[in-house]
Phi, psi and omega in degrees: 000142186292145178308325182289315176297325176295323182289323181294316182293320176293331174300306190286333185266359178281140176303144180292142174307142182278150176300146170293155178289150189214166182264099181271346177199136172222161175252140166260104177278152185270128189272128176280328165233130180301143170286147175278124189281092181230355178084002189258350173051037178255007183287146181305328183299322185292335181299336180257005179279145177297133172276120178252101193230017176256114185224079181269172165261074190306322176305319182267359184072028181257126195282169173306138175272351178077018183256001179229136169232142177224159172213148182234144172217164174210155170215202183286337187276326184177199188244126182251143176230151170216148185215137174242118189235113166292126188200116184287341185216080189285135182222154176219150171229133171111132175237348179245145181307140182068012165297166176287073187299330185294359168282002179213182175303131184204141177259119189243144176225130187233134185226128175235106184289327183233124187286337183266012174237162190275337188289129168217169199232142177227132182226140178225156169216141179248184185295342180271007187068014174289138176243164182225138178212137188204125170269131183238140343291151183174192179301124179248011177298145180300327185265019177300157185300149179290143173273346176102006180289140174231144181218159173218129181246148178232126181265127175261083187144218179234137180273134176055034169236097174296145173115336177251179180245124174264167174260324177149207176205157173246157175215150182216142180202175184215125181250113178293153182291343179290340171304331188259011184314314178301340185250016175108356179068228197288137175281172173252161176301133185096345178293147180235113171265172168250150183204166173215132171253126190228172187211138163257127180236102177270128171269187179305151177066209184254028178283152181297156178291154167275126186251133173219165181206150173289333180275159176274078179280127183271001182221150180284058180223129178283357181263009175281079187299328180296350182258354183297155175276173184264139182236114185263126174271110180278144177290153168300130187284138178298147180277145182292000000 
């Protein structure tokens, strides 16, 4: 058999590459004491939070690169988030709420409280602590009323200064339950939402950003709600 025919036969008979690992389910633990939103992630509450650290580009078959860690907590006031993002060149775009933050490094969170309803929600924070918040479907104008998200980021390195080597950035935030009022507001212990935590990571120069997500998204769109992972709201554990 000719070498070219052998090579083609091997190509068609080879097993299809396996899908990369993704976060198909995570636990959102209830905090007995709320973390302070200062971007430093040194609160006692975060020590008990589930670490979400698998962020592939699932649609491309690219496994997680280990550069992103996220945590989620909840209490009677709202939903808390934290991100640890390794980044050798920290960049940011946007200085006003609801700017197009995805033109720079950004940490994004998507939540869909009910699978049988259309509403889902998008929240973003960038290294400047600038936020983006949106109910979908809904008003997408930049001056739409605030949903109340607040966030604080801390850069470990220099922001918007190429040519040196940064360590990355951390971000911490809180989303009040009033933001989810159209979908029923605060969940109960045991409730299940679907979610995706996503990231834009820009490198040196004009190269396109690296996109990753916790969810097994089958297309390079963070709005594929049918592919989101499950988020289980856990009751507070009794004190010993």
